[in-house]
Structure formats: structure tokens, C-alpha cells
N, C-alpha and C positions, 0 to 999 in steps of 0.2 A: 393609537399611532396614526398620524396623518401622512398620506402620500398622494402623489398625483394619480388620477384615475387610470391613466394609461399604464403606469407601472404596476398598479394593482392587477389590472387585466393580464399583463404580461406574465406575472407570477401566479396567476389563477387564485388570487386571494379572495376570501369572502369579504364582500363589501357590505358594511352594516349601515352606512349612511353617507350623505353628501352634504357639504357646506355649499349652499346655493347663493348666499348673499352675506354681506357684512357691512358694518359701518362703524365709524368712530366719531364722536362729537366731543367738543370741549365747551365748558360753560364759563370759563374764565373767572371762576369764583375762588381760585386758590388751588393748591395741590390736592386737597381732599374735599373742598366745598362743592356742593351741587345745588342747583335751584330747587327750592322746596316745592314749586308748582309742578315739577316733573317734566318741564318742557324739553330738556335735553334728552331724557330717556325716550320720550315720545318721538322726538326728531330722529334719534338713532334707529328706532324701530321702523319708522316710516322710510328712512333711507335704505335700510337693509332690505325691506320688502321691495322697494323700487329696484335696488341693485339685483335682486334675485328674480325680478319680474313675477312676484307672487302677491296674493291677497291674504289678509289675515286668516281667513278660513282654511288656507292651504297649509298652515303651520301646525305641526304636531308636537314640537318641543322647542323651548327657548332655554338657552344657557346664558344666564345673566351673571354679572360680576358686581359684587358689593365690596367697597373698599374698607369696610370695617368701621364706618362711622355710623352714628345713630340715625342720621337723616337718610343716608344712602341705603342702609340695610332695612329701613322701615318698609319700603315698597316691596 
């Protein structure tokens, strides 16, 4: 369950993690198509790191989405 940090503090909830950054990219390859060179995924990761003001070595977990196509799920 996600909630604002302030509301979790108010109800004295145990906080298990924070979402520090996010990004969304589109590769304009169709509804399910992605670039085979991975440029879009790389760009999304770089943008999320910049948004969170973090470096790659600061990351302990990545939750990725695959849309169920052979190409996108291969990585």
C-alpha cells in the first residue's frame, strides 16, 4: 500500500521503503514495440536516477515492468 510520508507518520505506520524517483519513456514503436538496443530502458533508468538525485550504486532494488512480449521480457 502506498501513501504519503506525512500520513504514514501521523498514524505511526511502519515504513518499509520510499519511492525516491520515477520516469516514463515512450519509444514510439507501437503499443507493444520497444527498441531492441535498449535505449528507452536506459533512458528511463537515467531519468529516474536524476529525478531521485541518486547514483546507480545507491540503488538496492529495481521494480521493472515487462509487457509480455518476447523482446521486452528478454532483458
